N, CA, C and O atoms as a DFTB+ gen file, in Angstrom:
492 C
 N C O
     1  1      46.775      53.181     -75.750
     2  2      45.450      53.561     -75.277
     3  2      44.431      52.493     -75.651
     4  3      44.558      51.801     -76.661
     5  1      43.422      52.387     -74.806
     6  2      42.378      51.415     -75.086
     7  2      41.495      51.912     -76.230
     8  3      41.465      53.108     -76.517
     9  1      40.774      50.993     -76.885
    10  2      39.873      51.415     -77.966
    11  2      38.825      52.430     -77.493
    12  3      38.429      53.309     -78.259
    13  1      38.376      52.315     -76.242
    14  2      37.390      53.261     -75.707
    15  2      37.985      54.656     -75.619
    16  3      37.344      55.634     -76.003
    17  1      39.235      54.752     -75.104
    18  2      39.909      56.046     -75.003
    19  2      40.142      56.641     -76.380
    20  3      39.912      57.832     -76.590
    21  1      40.600      55.819     -77.323
    22  2      40.836      56.313     -78.679
    23  2      39.544      56.817     -79.316
    24  3      39.533      57.849     -79.986
    25  1      38.464      56.082     -79.099
    26  2      37.169      56.508     -79.638
    27  2      36.730      57.836     -79.049
    28  3      36.220      58.697     -79.767
    29  1      36.923      58.009     -77.748
    30  2      36.561      59.268     -77.089
    31  2      37.397      60.420     -77.626
    32  3      36.875      61.507     -77.877
    33  1      38.688      60.187     -77.802
    34  2      39.569      61.225     -78.335
    35  2      39.170      61.606     -79.759
    36  3      39.147      62.788     -80.105
    37  1      38.858      60.613     -80.580
    38  2      38.438      60.902     -81.965
    39  2      37.130      61.689     -81.989
    40  3      36.980      62.629     -82.769
    41  1      36.179      61.299     -81.123
    42  2      34.892      61.991     -81.051
    43  2      35.084      63.438     -80.609
    44  3      34.481      64.346     -81.181
    45  1      35.918      63.657     -79.594
    46  2      36.183      65.014     -79.099
    47  2      36.860      65.850     -80.167
    48  3      36.514      67.017     -80.350
    49  1      37.821      65.271     -80.877
    50  2      38.515      66.007     -81.938
    51  2      37.543      66.368     -83.055
    52  3      37.624      67.457     -83.624
    53  1      36.629      65.462     -83.368
    54  2      35.639      65.722     -84.408
    55  2      34.711      66.862     -84.011
    56  3      34.426      67.743     -84.823
    57  1      34.236      66.850     -82.760
    58  2      33.362      67.923     -82.267
    59  2      34.104      69.249     -82.300
    60  3      33.568      70.252     -82.770
    61  1      35.338      69.259     -81.802
    62  2      36.119      70.496     -81.782
    63  2      36.352      71.024     -83.188
    64  3      36.207      72.222     -83.433
    65  1      36.713      70.136     -84.120
    66  2      36.999      70.573     -85.483
    67  2      35.743      71.097     -86.170
    68  3      35.806      72.048     -86.949
    69  1      34.604      70.477     -85.879
    70  2      33.366      70.874     -86.550
    71  2      32.800      72.179     -86.017
    72  3      32.306      72.993     -86.798
    73  1      32.856      72.404     -84.705
    74  2      32.156      73.531     -84.112
    75  2      33.047      74.657     -83.600
    76  3      32.680      75.827     -83.701
    77  1      34.203      74.322     -83.058
    78  2      35.022      75.350     -82.428
    79  2      35.626      76.277     -83.471
    80  3      36.139      75.840     -84.502
    81  1      35.551      77.540     -83.179
    82  2      36.238      78.506     -83.996
    83  2      35.556      78.870     -85.293
    84  3      36.180      79.486     -86.158
    85  1      34.280      78.506     -85.460
    86  2      33.589      78.969     -86.649
    87  2      33.637      80.495     -86.631
    88  3      33.214      81.115     -85.655
    89  1      34.141      81.097     -87.682
    90  2      34.331      82.555     -87.662
    91  2      33.079      83.323     -87.280
    92  3      33.162      84.291     -86.525
    93  1      31.917      82.913     -87.785
    94  2      30.703      83.661     -87.474
    95  2      30.349      83.561     -85.989
    96  3      29.950      84.563     -85.395
    97  1      30.480      82.404     -85.384
    98  2      30.179      82.241     -83.955
    99  2      31.159      83.034     -83.100
   100  3      30.758      83.761     -82.192
   101  1      32.428      82.890     -83.393
   102  2      33.462      83.560     -82.611
   103  2      33.344      85.079     -82.775
   104  3      33.472      85.825     -81.804
   105  1      33.101      85.524     -83.992
   106  2      32.971      86.969     -84.239
   107  2      31.794      87.549     -83.482
   108  3      31.910      88.621     -82.887
   109  1      30.669      86.865     -83.493
   110  2      29.487      87.340     -82.756
   111  2      29.822      87.463     -81.278
   112  3      29.514      88.479     -80.656
   113  1      30.447      86.442     -80.712
   114  2      30.802      86.475     -79.289
   115  2      31.834      87.557     -79.008
   116  3      31.728      88.273     -78.013
   117  1      32.825      87.680     -79.875
   118  2      33.876      88.694     -79.679
   119  2      33.262      90.096     -79.640
   120  3      33.694      90.939     -78.855
   121  1      32.269      90.342     -80.474
   122  2      31.622      91.654     -80.517
   123  2      30.770      91.936     -79.283
   124  3      30.435      93.090     -79.016
   125  1      30.420      90.905     -78.535
   126  2      29.570      91.083     -77.352
   127  2      30.346      91.117     -76.040
   128  3      29.802      91.510     -75.008
   129  1      31.607      90.711     -76.072
   130  2      32.406      90.670     -74.846
   131  2      32.528      92.075     -74.262
   132  3      32.884      93.024     -74.961
   133  1      32.228      92.189     -72.978
   134  2      32.339      93.468     -72.282
   135  2      31.123      94.352     -72.432
   136  3      31.103      95.475     -71.928
   137  1      30.100      93.855     -73.126
   138  2      28.879      94.640     -73.326
   139  2      27.710      93.916     -72.676
   140  3      27.768      92.712     -72.423
   141  1      26.654      94.663     -72.411
   142  2      25.420      94.021     -71.959
   143  2      24.796      93.316     -73.160
   144  3      24.767      93.864     -74.262
   145  1      24.306      92.116     -72.946
   146  2      23.721      91.315     -74.015
   147  2      22.209      91.497     -73.994
   148  3      21.576      91.349     -72.948
   149  1      21.633      91.818     -75.144
   150  2      20.185      91.997     -75.232
   151  2      19.498      90.634     -75.302
   152  3      20.146      89.609     -75.516
   153  1      18.199      90.639     -75.122
   154  2      17.439      89.393     -75.211
   155  2      17.549      88.791     -76.609
   156  3      17.701      87.578     -76.756
   157  1      17.472      89.646     -77.643
   158  2      17.588      89.139     -79.018
   159  2      18.963      88.523     -79.271
   160  3      19.068      87.481     -79.919
   161  1      20.010      89.159     -78.765
   162  2      21.361      88.619     -78.933
   163  2      21.512      87.292     -78.193
   164  3      22.121      86.356     -78.710
   165  1      20.962      87.211     -76.990
   166  2      21.064      85.954     -76.243
   167  2      20.268      84.848     -76.928
   168  3      20.666      83.683     -76.893
   169  1      19.148      85.206     -77.550
   170  2      18.345      84.215     -78.281
   171  2      19.128      83.684     -79.490
   172  3      19.092      82.489     -79.783
   173  1      19.829      84.573     -80.181
   174  2      20.655      84.168     -81.321
   175  2      21.770      83.234     -80.876
   176  3      22.023      82.210     -81.511
   177  1      22.432      83.590     -79.787
   178  2      23.516      82.746     -79.263
   179  2      22.964      81.382     -78.861
   180  3      23.535      80.348     -79.209
   181  1      21.849      81.383     -78.127
   182  2      21.241      80.131     -77.672
   183  2      20.909      79.237     -78.869
   184  3      21.232      78.049     -78.868
   185  1      20.269      79.805     -79.882
   186  2      19.869      79.030     -81.066
   187  2      21.085      78.479     -81.812
   188  3      21.034      77.384     -82.371
   189  1      22.164      79.237     -81.817
   190  2      23.391      78.792     -82.490
   191  2      23.934      77.519     -81.863
   192  3      24.413      76.634     -82.571
   193  1      23.865      77.422     -80.555
   194  2      24.463      76.289     -79.858
   195  2      23.464      75.183     -79.518
   196  3      23.873      74.098     -79.104
   197  1      22.181      75.430     -79.682
   198  2      21.155      74.398     -79.473
   199  2      21.067      73.568     -80.750
   200  3      20.127      73.705     -81.532
   201  1      22.042      72.725     -80.943
   202  2      22.226      71.992     -82.195
   203  2      21.019      71.142     -82.571
   204  3      20.649      71.089     -83.744
   205  1      20.402      70.480     -81.607
   206  2      19.279      69.598     -81.930
   207  2      17.919      70.277     -81.776
   208  3      16.883      69.615     -81.842
   209  1      17.921      71.594     -81.572
   210  2      16.681      72.385     -81.488
   211  2      15.675      71.837     -80.479
   212  3      14.472      71.808     -80.741
   213  1      16.182      71.401     -79.318
   214  2      15.282      70.869     -78.295
   215  2      14.989      71.896     -77.191
   216  3      14.432      71.547     -76.150
   217  1      15.362      73.146     -77.418
   218  2      15.090      74.267     -76.506
   219  2      15.847      74.197     -75.185
   220  3      15.505      74.898     -74.233
   221  1      16.860      73.364     -75.127
   222  2      17.775      73.345     -73.982
   223  2      19.186      73.150     -74.514
   224  3      19.397      72.541     -75.563
   225  1      20.138      73.676     -73.772
   226  2      21.538      73.414     -74.111
   227  2      21.985      72.188     -73.338
   228  3      21.975      72.170     -72.107
   229  1      22.372      71.175     -74.073
   230  2      22.939      69.975     -73.464
   231  2      24.360      70.308     -73.026
   232  3      24.900      71.353     -73.390
   233  1      24.943      69.446     -72.270
   234  2      26.323      69.631     -71.812
   235  2      27.268      69.859     -72.998
   236  3      28.134      70.733     -72.938
   237  1      27.108      69.081     -74.072
   238  2      27.984      69.230     -75.248
   239  2      27.755      70.572     -75.952
   240  3      28.700      71.165     -76.473
   241  1      26.505      71.052     -75.970
   242  2      26.209      72.373     -76.555
   243  2      26.912      73.464     -75.759
   244  3      27.526      74.366     -76.329
   245  1      26.815      73.372     -74.441
   246  2      27.447      74.354     -73.557
   247  2      28.968      74.305     -73.709
   248  3      29.633      75.340     -73.673
   249  1      29.505      73.117     -73.877
   250  2      30.942      72.967     -74.071
   251  2      31.387      73.689     -75.349
   252  3      32.402      74.385     -75.346
   253  1      30.633      73.524     -76.434
   254  2      30.962      74.214     -77.692
   255  2      30.885      75.727     -77.524
   256  3      31.733      76.459     -78.036
   257  1      29.858      76.196     -76.798
   258  2      29.731      77.631     -76.529
   259  2      30.962      78.137     -75.775
   260  3      31.514      79.180     -76.126
   261  1      31.394      77.412     -74.750
   262  2      32.544      77.842     -73.954
   263  2      33.846      77.792     -74.753
   264  3      34.717      78.643     -74.568
   265  1      33.987      76.802     -75.640
   266  2      35.166      76.749     -76.509
   267  2      35.220      77.977     -77.412
   268  3      36.267      78.609     -77.550
   269  1      34.092      78.307     -78.021
   270  2      34.052      79.481     -78.896
   271  2      34.251      80.769     -78.108
   272  3      34.902      81.696     -78.590
   273  1      33.696      80.835     -76.899
   274  2      33.870      82.020     -76.065
   275  2      35.345      82.196     -75.685
   276  3      35.869      83.309     -75.722
   277  1      36.004      81.108     -75.326
   278  2      37.436      81.189     -75.016
   279  2      38.208      81.678     -76.240
   280  3      39.093      82.525     -76.123
   281  1      37.873      81.148     -77.400
   282  2      38.523      81.562     -78.638
   283  2      38.251      83.043     -78.921
   284  3      39.157      83.766     -79.336
   285  1      37.031      83.495     -78.703
   286  2      36.660      84.894     -78.941
   287  2      37.434      85.846     -78.038
   288  3      37.676      86.998     -78.399
   289  1      37.816      85.360     -76.867
   290  2      38.534      86.207     -75.909
   291  2      40.040      85.958     -75.953
   292  3      40.777      86.386     -75.065
   293  1      40.488      85.259     -77.001
   294  2      41.900      84.965     -77.221
   295  2      42.538      84.141     -76.098
   296  3      43.730      84.268     -75.817
   297  1      41.718      83.291     -75.461
   298  2      42.230      82.325     -74.504
   299  2      42.486      81.015     -75.240
   300  3      41.911      80.788     -76.305
   301  1      43.328      80.158     -74.701
   302  2      43.513      78.852     -75.344
   303  2      42.176      78.108     -75.391
   304  3      41.434      78.118     -74.409
   305  1      41.863      77.470     -76.505
   306  2      40.579      76.761     -76.627
   307  2      40.593      75.433     -75.882
   308  3      40.546      74.361     -76.486
   309  1      40.658      75.528     -74.575
   310  2      40.679      74.346     -73.726
   311  2      39.645      74.537     -72.625
   312  3      39.770      75.443     -71.801
   313  1      38.640      73.698     -72.612
   314  2      37.583      73.801     -71.602
   315  2      37.423      72.429     -70.953
   316  3      36.748      71.554     -71.495
   317  1      38.053      72.245     -69.778
   318  2      37.928      70.949     -69.095
   319  2      36.501      70.708     -68.585
   320  3      35.712      71.643     -68.446
   321  1      36.196      69.462     -68.316
   322  2      34.866      69.100     -67.816
   323  2      34.501      69.858     -66.551
   324  3      33.339      70.217     -66.356
   325  1      35.481      70.104     -65.688
   326  2      35.223      70.830     -64.443
   327  2      34.710      72.238     -64.734
   328  3      33.871      72.760     -64.000
   329  1      35.210      72.848     -65.797
   330  2      34.759      74.189     -66.172
   331  2      33.309      74.159     -66.640
   332  3      32.521      75.044     -66.305
   333  1      32.966      73.147     -67.407
   334  2      31.574      73.002     -67.855
   335  2      30.677      72.788     -66.635
   336  3      29.580      73.342     -66.570
   337  1      31.134      71.992     -65.671
   338  2      30.378      71.767     -64.434
   339  2      30.157      73.083     -63.684
   340  3      29.058      73.345     -63.194
   341  1      31.202      73.906     -63.597
   342  2      31.075      75.195     -62.907
   343  2      30.033      76.091     -63.568
   344  3      29.214      76.712     -62.890
   345  1      30.072      76.151     -64.880
   346  2      29.120      77.001     -65.599
   347  2      27.708      76.431     -65.470
   348  3      26.752      77.185     -65.286
   349  1      27.570      75.114     -65.565
   350  2      26.251      74.496     -65.378
   351  2      25.683      74.824     -63.998
   352  3      24.507      75.162     -63.869
   353  1      26.517      74.723     -62.976
   354  2      26.081      75.023     -61.611
   355  2      25.589      76.464     -61.500
   356  3      24.602      76.742     -60.819
   357  1      26.279      77.366     -62.169
   358  2      25.918      78.788     -62.111
   359  2      24.643      79.090     -62.902
   360  3      23.826      79.901     -62.467
   361  1      24.468      78.453     -64.049
   362  2      23.345      78.774     -64.921
   363  2      22.043      78.100     -64.522
   364  3      20.971      78.686     -64.674
   365  1      22.121      76.878     -64.016
   366  2      20.912      76.089     -63.771
   367  2      20.194      76.601     -62.526
   368  3      20.763      76.661     -61.436
   369  1      18.930      76.966     -62.719
   370  2      18.116      77.475     -61.620
   371  2      17.298      76.364     -60.967
   372  3      16.924      76.466     -59.799
   373  1      17.024      75.315     -61.719
   374  2      16.200      74.219     -61.238
   375  2      17.081      73.141     -60.621
   376  3      17.895      72.527     -61.310
   377  1      16.917      72.914     -59.328
   378  2      17.755      71.926     -58.642
   379  2      17.552      70.511     -59.159
   380  3      18.431      69.662     -59.013
   381  1      16.416      70.260     -59.754
   382  2      16.125      68.925     -60.276
   383  2      16.525      68.790     -61.742
   384  3      16.111      67.845     -62.414
   385  1      17.314      69.712     -62.232
   386  2      17.726      69.707     -63.632
   387  2      18.523      68.457     -63.972
   388  3      19.166      67.850     -63.116
   389  1      18.462      68.096     -65.231
   390  2      19.189      66.918     -65.706
   391  2      20.524      67.308     -66.340
   392  3      21.057      66.572     -67.169
   393  1      21.061      68.461     -65.952
   394  2      22.335      68.890     -66.526
   395  2      22.180      69.632     -67.831
   396  3      23.112      69.696     -68.632
   397  1      21.007      70.194     -68.047
   398  2      20.766      71.003     -69.234
   399  2      20.447      72.431     -68.810
   400  3      20.069      72.685     -67.666
   401  1      20.605      73.350     -69.746
   402  2      20.324      74.755     -69.482
   403  2      19.166      75.184     -70.375
   404  3      19.239      75.061     -71.598
   405  1      18.103      75.684     -69.763
   406  2      16.944      76.137     -70.537
   407  2      17.204      77.515     -71.129
   408  3      18.140      78.212     -70.738
   409  1      16.357      77.891     -72.077
   410  2      16.442      79.220     -72.676
   411  2      16.303      80.310     -71.615
   412  3      17.050      81.288     -71.635
   413  1      15.366      80.153     -70.697
   414  2      15.142      81.158     -69.648
   415  2      16.383      81.294     -68.767
   416  3      16.782      82.408     -68.428
   417  1      16.994      80.171     -68.397
   418  2      18.208      80.213     -67.569
   419  2      19.350      80.911     -68.310
   420  3      20.060      81.740     -67.740
   421  1      19.512      80.565     -69.578
   422  2      20.570      81.157     -70.388
   423  2      20.351      82.663     -70.544
   424  3      21.276      83.457     -70.378
   425  1      19.119      83.037     -70.862
   426  2      18.783      84.458     -71.052
   427  2      18.979      85.231     -69.751
   428  3      19.550      86.321     -69.761
   429  1      18.515      84.685     -68.642
   430  2      18.662      85.356     -67.352
   431  2      20.126      85.607     -67.034
   432  3      20.484      86.652     -66.490
   433  1      20.953      84.658     -67.372
   434  2      22.376      84.776     -67.095
   435  2      23.048      85.796     -68.017
   436  3      23.775      86.671     -67.547
   437  1      22.807      85.689     -69.328
   438  2      23.512      86.545     -70.278
   439  2      22.999      87.976     -70.326
   440  3      23.747      88.888     -70.678
   441  1      21.746      88.183     -69.979
   442  2      21.179      89.532     -70.105
   443  2      21.529      90.447     -68.939
   444  3      21.004      91.556     -68.847
   445  1      22.398      90.003     -68.059
   446  2      22.911      90.905     -67.024
   447  2      24.300      91.343     -67.453
   448  3      24.984      90.621     -68.178
   449  1      24.705      92.481     -67.024
   450  2      25.929      93.116     -67.502
   451  2      27.162      92.220     -67.387
   452  3      27.445      91.651     -66.333
   453  1      27.881      92.113     -68.498
   454  2      29.191      91.463     -68.588
   455  2      29.219      89.985     -68.208
   456  3      30.251      89.491     -67.755
   457  1      28.119      89.275     -68.381
   458  2      28.167      87.868     -68.009
   459  2      28.931      86.985     -68.977
   460  3      29.255      85.849     -68.632
   461  1      29.237      87.474     -70.202
   462  2      30.140      86.701     -71.054
   463  2      31.515      86.652     -70.400
   464  3      32.199      85.629     -70.442
   465  1      31.909      87.769     -69.797
   466  2      33.188      87.784     -69.072
   467  2      33.132      86.865     -67.863
   468  3      34.104      86.173     -67.558
   469  1      32.003      86.856     -67.178
   470  2      31.844      86.001     -66.001
   471  2      31.913      84.521     -66.400
   472  3      32.464      83.705     -65.662
   473  1      31.355      84.178     -67.566
   474  2      31.402      82.795     -68.035
   475  2      32.833      82.313     -68.123
   476  3      33.148      81.193     -67.719
   477  1      33.695      83.156     -68.650
   478  2      35.113      82.805     -68.764
   479  2      35.753      82.688     -67.388
   480  3      36.593      81.815     -67.171
   481  1      35.370      83.550     -66.461
   482  2      35.977      83.499     -65.133
   483  2      35.623      82.200     -64.404
   484  3      36.368      81.768     -63.524
   485  1      34.504      81.575     -64.754
   486  2      34.133      80.295     -64.151
   487  2      35.003      79.145     -64.647
   488  3      35.125      78.111     -63.990
   489  1      35.598      79.343     -65.804
   490  2      36.416      78.289     -66.391
   491  2      37.769      78.323     -65.733
   492  3      38.638      77.518     -66.067
């Protein structure tokens, strides 16, 4: 493999090891699967994955959320880029978006019945 590929693999492994499967994140998501999510619960989830506190979920933040969601639902923790693209397409309301998800978009999506399940179905 080229040094660029090796670097990408190491970076991805580091992100996965650091964020995926944190018991508190996975447990919170597991407890919400199949239920309607309240605004307060969606705010907690959003804040958990908004790592740099910039009030939007970047692509990498959304990827970590989807990895933990897959883990919470006992699916293999594998989220390809195409799956992240599908979820971004579904969540983003602003056509001029830069590939980020705002708090309002995230809340609108999660606060409707069973959208945690729908998130997985997009993957």
